[in-house]
C-alpha positions in Angstrom: 88.0 97.4 76.1 85.2 94.9 74.6 82.0 95.6 74.9 80.3 94.9 78.6 77.9 91.7 78.4 74.3 92.4 77.8 72.4 93.5 81.1 71.9 90.7 83.6 74.6 88.5 82.3 77.3 87.3 84.5 80.7 88.6 83.4 82.4 92.3 83.4 80.6 95.5 83.8 81.4 98.8 82.6 80.2 101.2 85.4 81.0 104.4 83.8 84.1 106.9 84.5 86.3 106.8 87.5 85.7 110.2 88.4 82.1 109.1 89.4 83.4 107.8 92.6 85.9 110.5 94.7 89.2 109.7 96.0 88.8 108.7 99.3 85.1 107.6 98.8 82.8 104.7 97.7 79.6 104.5 95.8 77.0 102.2 95.1 76.2 101.1 91.6 73.2 99.3 90.1 73.7 96.7 87.0 70.5 95.4 86.3 69.0 94.8 89.8 72.6 93.8 91.0 74.1 96.2 93.3 78.0 96.7 94.0 80.0 98.8 96.0 82.8 100.5 94.6 85.6 102.6 96.8 88.4 104.7 95.3 91.1 104.8 98.1 93.5 107.7 98.0 96.5 105.5 97.5 95.2 104.3 94.0 92.9 101.6 92.4 89.4 100.5 92.8 87.9 97.6 95.1 84.1 96.3 94.6 82.4 94.5 97.4 78.5 93.6 98.1 77.1 96.7 99.2 75.6 95.4 102.7 77.0 94.9 105.9 76.4 91.1 107.0 75.8 92.6 110.5 72.3 94.5 110.0 72.3 95.5 106.6 74.1 99.0 106.5 75.2 100.7 103.4 78.8 100.1 103.1 79.3 102.5 99.9 78.7 105.1 102.5 80.8 103.8 105.2 84.0 105.7 106.1 87.0 104.8 103.8 90.7 104.7 105.6 93.7 103.1 103.3 91.8 99.9 101.9 89.5 99.4 105.1 85.7 100.6 105.0 83.9 101.0 108.3 80.1 100.7 108.2 78.2 103.7 109.4 75.8 102.0 111.3 77.6 99.9 113.8 81.4 100.2 113.2 81.9 96.9 111.8 85.2 97.2 109.5 86.1 95.3 106.4 89.2 95.2 104.1 88.4 95.9 100.8 91.5 93.7 99.5 90.4 90.3 100.9 86.9 91.3 102.0 87.6 89.7 105.6 86.1 91.5 108.5 88.4 93.2 111.0 88.4 91.8 114.5 86.8 88.5 113.5 83.5 89.7 112.1 81.9 88.1 109.3 83.4 88.7 105.5 81.9 90.5 102.7 82.0 89.4 99.0 84.6 91.2 96.8 84.4 91.7 93.2 87.4 91.9 90.9 87.4 95.6 89.9 90.0 97.9 87.7 90.0 101.1 85.8 90.8 100.6 82.4 90.8 103.7 79.8 89.3 105.7 82.8 86.3 103.5 83.1 85.5 101.3 86.2 85.2 97.6 85.1 83.8 95.1 87.8 83.4 91.6 87.3 80.2 89.5 89.0 81.1 85.8 89.5 78.9 83.1 88.9 76.6 82.5 91.9 
């Protein structure tokens, strides 16, 4: 794996060991002021989305994870981590490409 870009740059960022995110849970990461919620479903893989619920600003990294769906802990809005789409017609959240490489979580921050 190549070295991640300097902090603050758009591109791939290594967030550290995948073990930081327990199976079936999510965690909030900060990369030089850019925040991302990373989830590790029990079925495998990792998913990354913007960490704030578009409804009322709930902390999605603290949400309940079931498969690839996360439920906001404040008001129950549900989001599909694969597509970013809200379930039941709610607003979507922004997805970020994420993968595990050499036991490290790598997330891409797309240009804005």
